[in-house]
N, C-alpha and C positions, 0 to 999 in steps of 0.2 A: 548354481547361484542361488541365494538366497535374497528374498527383499523383502523392506522392512516399511509398512507403511503407519504418518500418526496424522492424526486433525482433517478429519471426515466428517465429523458426527451428525451435523446438522444440516436439516432439511431449510429453513429458512433464517433469514441471518437482516436483521435490523430493519421488516416488511421484505425484503427483497428473497426470491425466491431462489435457492443457490444450489439444490440437491446432491450436496455432496455427496452422501451416502450411493448415488447412483454413481456419480463420477467415480467413487471408489471403487465400486463392484464390476463398472465395466474396465477398470485396467487391470483387475484385480485377474477377471475372466480374461482378458488378452494373454497378460504372464503366465497363465494357467497352461494356457493354448499352446504357449511354447517350451513349457517341460518347467518352469522356471516356480518355485516355491517361493510363496507369498507369504508374511505375518501382518497380523495390526496392533499396534499399540494403545491401551486402552486407559482412562483415567478409571479408578476404582471410585464409582458414585457420579460420575457426570454423566450427563445428558445423550440425547439420540442415542444413536449405537454404540456408547458407550454401555448402554441396557442388553445383554446379552439376548435375552427375548427378541427384540427387534430387530438386533444385528442376525440372527438364526432365521427368522420371518425373511429378510432381504434374499435370501441364500448366499448371503458374501461366504467365500470359500477358506479367505486367508484364516491359520491357526492366530485367535488373540492371544494378547501375551500384555500384561497389568501394568503400564508405567510405574507407577507409584508404588510400587510393591515393597515390604519394609525385607531385606535378604540378612540381618544381623551383620553388615556391612564384613560378609567375608574376604571380598575381594582390596577391598579401601581404596576404590575408584578416585573418589575424591583428593590421597594422597599427590595425584600428579597434577594437582591444579593449583597458582598459587594464590594467594589472598585475592589480588587483583584483577586473576581470572574469572573466579568465586562469585566477584564482586560483578564482574558484568556481565554475570547471566540473569545476576537479579535486577540490576540496576533500574533499569525502567519500572517496573513492580512495584519498585522497592519508594522510588520516586510519584509515580503516579498515587498508592497508596497515602503519604505524607500530603500532595495537593487536596484528594477527595477528605482522608478521614483524619489527617494531620498525626497520625497511629505508625511511630516503627515496626513493621511487619518482618525485618530482616532475617529476626532470628528464625520465626517460621519461613518463610522463603528460603533460606537457607537451607533447614530440614529437609524440602521438597525437593531442594539440589539432591544433597547427597543421594537421597533414597532413589531417584531416578537414575543418576551415574551408577550405582549399583546394582540395579536393574539391568542397565542397557550393559555392562558387562556381563552379566551375569548369562542374559538370552545371546549375547553374541559370542560368547563361549560354547553354549550348548548347541545354538540352532548357525552359526558362522555366519552372520549376516556380512551381505557383500555389498546390499546397497540402501540407501536408507530414502525415505521419499514422505517430505511433510509438508504443511501447507501453512504458513500466515508468518509471524514474528513473537508470539505466546512465549511466556515462560517456558513449557514445555518445548516450544521450539528449540529454542537458545541452548539447553539442555544437551538435547541429540545433536544441535550442529556442534555445540562444547566437545563432545563426546566424540564427534566422527573426527574433528579435527586434531583432537588430542591421540586422536587410535589409528589415524591415517585411511577413517575410512570414507568412501564415497559418499556423498549425499547432492540430493537436488530438493531444494528450498524454493516451493512454488508461491504465487498471489496471483492475485486479479492484473492484467496487463492493460495498460492504458489505451488502448481502445476495445472500447467494452461495447457490449459482451462477448466481442469473439476473438479475444486472444490472453494467453494467459504468461505469466512472467516463468519460465524454467530456469533455473539458475545454479549450478555446481557451487555459489558460493553465500548468497544472502539475498535479501531483499532492497528494493528501492535503492538506496543510497550504497549499499553495503552488498548489491552487486557487481556483477564484472560487465556490466557496460563499460565499455573504456574511457576515462578523461579526457585524453591527449587530443588535441586537435589535429595534430599529424595523422591519425587512424583516420580520422575522419574524410581526409584532403586524399585520398586512395578509393573512397566508396565512389562505385558508379552509378548514376543515379536510373533507371528504367521510368523516364516522365510519365511514359503513356500506364506505366502499370501503377506508377505512385498517384497521378490523379482517377484512377479508375478505384483503386484498390485500398485507398487510403481509408476510408469512412466505411466499407463493407468487406463481408470476408469474400478471400478469392477461391478456396476452393471447398471450406468447412461448412458443413448443413445443420440445420436443427433436427435433431431427432429425439420427438416428445413420444413417439411407439410406445420405445420403453422406459422412457421416466414415468411416466402416468401412472402405469400398474403401481411400480417400485411406491411410488409417495401416496400415493393412497393406501398402501398396507402400513406404509412409516403412518399416515396421521389416523385410521381406523385404530390400532395401536393404542394411539394415545388417546383414542373419544375424542378427540378435535370438532369443535362445531365446523359446521360450511363456510362461515365467516373466517376462522382461522386458516382454513385449508387455502379460500382461496385469496387470502390475504386482503379480502378487501379496504380499501383505503381514501377518506371522504377526503380530497383534493382537491384545495376552490385553486381554481386559476388564478393568477393575479393578473393585476389589469397595470401594472408596473411598466409595460411595456408603452403602452398609450397613453398613460396618465404623467408619465417622466419623460416622454419622448425629449424633452430640452436638454434632462442633462447629458443628452449625447452630442449635443452640439456645443458642447463647452470644449476649452483645451484641460485634459485632467491625465494623471495618474490612477490607474486601477490598482487600489490595495487587497485584495483578497485574504480573510482571516483563515487562521486553523485552528483546529482543537487544540487547547491547553494539555489535554490529558494524551494526546498523540505521539507516540515514538518518533515521529517527525520533529516535535519542539524536545521535547524530554533527553532525546539522545541527538538527535542532529540540529540543533539549534543551539550553539555555546554561547550566543551570546543574548539574543531576546528570547526570554522566557514564556511571557506574556503578551496578549493583544494590546495591552496598553499599554506597554513599553514599545511593541511594534508602532502605535500610532504618538505616540513621545518622538522616538528618532525619526520617523518618516516626517512630520510635522515639521522637525525643528530644521529636519535639511531643504525642506520644500520652503521653508520662509527664508533659509540663508540665500537659498538657487534663486528666488524672487529676486532679492534684492542684490543680489550682483550682477543677474542678466536684465533687469526691471520687466519683468516678466508678469503674470496673472494668471499663474497656471497653477491649478487644483489638484486636489486628493480626492478619490470615492474610495471611501473603506466600504466594504459590504461584511457580515457575518458568516460565519463558516454556517451550510443548510442545517446542521445539528447543534447550531450553538446552546439551544435550549437545554440540553444533555448539561451545559456544563452551568447553568444559570449560578451556580453555589462558587462558582471559581470564578468567571471570566466578569471585569469590572466595567460594568458597561454604564454604570454612572457618572466612573472617569472618565471613560473615553467620550460619553456623551459632552462630559464638560469642556473636555477637550477641543472637542470638532466645534462645540458652542461659540467658543470665543475666537473665531476668525471665520470668515466669508470664504475662505479658502478651502474649509475640511467639508467633505459632507460625509454623511455615516447615514446607511443603509442597513435595515435588516434584512431587505428582501430583494428582488431584481433579477433580472434578464444574464445569467453569466455571461452567455455568448456576446450580448449586445453591448456588456460593459467593456469586455476585452474586444470586440473588434473595432470598439469606437474611442481608445483609451491611446492616448500617445504613446505611453509607453506602459510597463507593469513592473510591479514591482514586489514581490513577493519571499518568504521567507525560503520555503523548498517548495511550497503545494503546487499539487497537478497541473493548478491553475496556468503556471508556469508553461508549461509544455502546451498546454491550449491557446498560448500569448503566441509561441513560435509557431504552432500552424495558421496563426494568422500574420506572421512574419513581424509581429512587433517588438520589440527593444524589450528585454525580458532582464531586470536586477536580480541577482538572488542573494539574500542575507546570510542564510545557512548552508549548510551541507545538502546541494542537488544535486542528483543524478546528470542532469542538464547544466551545470552552474560551471561550463566549458566557454575557455577564451574563444573568440571569435561567434560562436551559438551564441552564449549568453553575457551579460557584464558581473561574473563574480565579484561583489563588495569583501575584501579582503580585512580591511579596519571600517569602521561604520561612522567614522571621521571622517571618511572620503564620497561620504553617500552625496555630498552636492554636485562635489565634482563629477563625479561617476554618471548622476543624472544628466548634465549639461552634456558630458561625451554621448550618453544613449540618445539623447534628441539630438543630439549636432552629426552624428554620423550615419548614415546609410548602415540597415540590418546586411550581414552578411547572408543573402537568401540562396546561394549556391552552398552554402555549409551548413544553413539549416536544414535544408532538403537532403543534404548527404545523412545528415544528423536523424533526422525522421525516417528516410527510406532505411534506413540501416534498422532501426527500431522494430520498425513495421514489418519488415520484409524477413531479413539473418537474426532478431536477437528474440521478439516475443514470436511463442507457437499459435499457430491457429487453432482454437478449436471454442465451441460454442459448451464452456465445463458445464454449466445447468443442464445442458439438454445435447451430449457430444453424439455425433455418429459414430459409425464404426471405424471407419476410415482414420477420421480425426484420433482415434484413441490408438489407432497402429500404428501411424506416424508419430503420437509421443513417447509410445513403448519402445521403439527405436530409439526414439534420442534419446531417451534412458540407458540405452545398452549401447551405447556409441562411447561410454566412459571406458 
């Protein structure tokens, strides 16, 4: 059996210690112990362990293969794909570039896709790859996934789990909404919940452990090579604790719906929100629905909106001035740029979201959740999927007047936590968790 990896190049990402090269090395070592040959796809000119020197310093045993190698298109792998299939591979990156720069980079993206598909075909024929394992939802991940589907190759797509930092999404189809998480209410009806287990281990690991003994030496080698300062190594962040919870306690005493913002450049919006593409549009749609609901029911319900924690990275995109104008026009609309997310959820009458993970957090508090986009938890009897935005006022009324189906929500949460997600501290994995993960890969 031959296994090929991609997407584990960085030690840190956006100030978070992720130690992906360590995670990769641990998986590779376990496969090698079982007599399975491994390969690593790298990007020419990429960062982290795309650099051959640091890759070798970490003593990762997989043979390196350049993913975007030009191969003169001997096999013409791209001819298997329709124009629609090729566009679906680049769609997110294409739309993202239009948002950020207003430039059409489709030609450049298409050329990358054609090169990578041809490279994958060459390596597949040369080494007979049986299984591809990759992380995230990048352009390259999309290319690999498409190649596997078209050529009937087994693959696993990984992403952070929703019970962090000790769970991992390991899916043979895709991540988030594209995953194999069942969407049928009937499926969860048959789930048997161990209530004692759910209570005890919902927010803490059951079997996995943190192993920094193996991580730290490799981390030091990585950063010594790049000659980073101590501050860079330790990722010291000057974070001031907000006094929001004490100063704004009166907010929680009101009757309100909580609506968390999402990043407009995230794939959850670009790819999985068919109708709402901006946070201003989200405010317009939901504030109009609130006004109609209050008028029909003679109520004084409010909405609290809060920006995404990383909203400053999109200041050139998000229309904060327009959002503030709308919110200032009504005493029933409250706009926050900071706040205690847990308390905002816990004290809300309901949560409306496009497809944010805040929706899942709300389910953990047994709150009514209305989804406006494609959300993996947008399942009847678990949440309230809004299929037509014109129906939102009536859906708000239904969500607030109907008791949540806590039994079904518990079944859904139990399945995710104990059956679907793999328990492991990805940034500092212990040996036994790695063995269980490799066992899972080999069940294909």
